[in-house]
N, C-alpha and C positions, 0 to 999 in steps of 0.2 A: 522496265525501270519504274519504280514507284514514284509518285508525285513528290515525296519528300526528297528523294535523291535528285530529282530534276531541279527543284528549288535550290538545293545546296550547290549543285553544279553551276547554275547561272550566277549565284552569289559569288562563288569562288572565282569565276572567270572575271568578275569585276574587281573583287577585293585584292587579289594577289598583285596585279599590276598597280592598283591604286596605292597599296602599302609600299611597294618598292619605289615608285616614283615619288610618292608623297613624303617619304621619310626624310627627304632633303629639305622640305619646306615646312612640314607640320610637326607639332608635338605628338606624343603618344596619345594623349587625351583627344586631340583633334582627329587623329587617324581612327581611333575607336568610334568617335562620333560619326565620322564619314561611313565607317563600316555599318553602323546601326541604321543610318539613313538608307544606305543601299539595300540592306536586308528588308527594311520596311517597304521600300518601293517595289522590290521584287515580289515580296509576299503579297502586297496589295494587288499588284498586277496579276499574279497567278491566281489569287482568290477570285478576282472579278472575271478574268478572261477564261480560265480553265475550270474552276470549281463552280462558277456561276453564282457566287455569293455576292450580296450587295454590301456596300460600305454604309453602315448605319451612322446616324448623326453623332452618336457618342464615340464611335471610332474616330471620326473626323475631328472631334474636339480633342481627343487624346493625342492625335497626330499633330494638331495645332500646338499643343503644349510641348511636344517634342521639338517642333520647329523653333519655339521660343528657347528651348534648351540649347539648340544648335547656335542660335544667336549669341547666347551668353558664353558658350565655349569658344567661339571664333572672334568675338568682339575684342579689340585691342583696348585695354583699360589703361 
């Protein structure tokens, strides 16, 4: 099995139940945001643990901006 399929499988295992359970509580935009966060976390873990790549400072800054985006999507205005 290639590494790409492994990443996709792990993401799928988290996202399908999350979408089914979450559709009762979250909007479509919020569910998509959750999906992207799961993808990012799985990708980072896989990159560091399996591919032995380091997370550079600019990646972490970009991920920080994504965290701010999550705040705005989930904040009740």
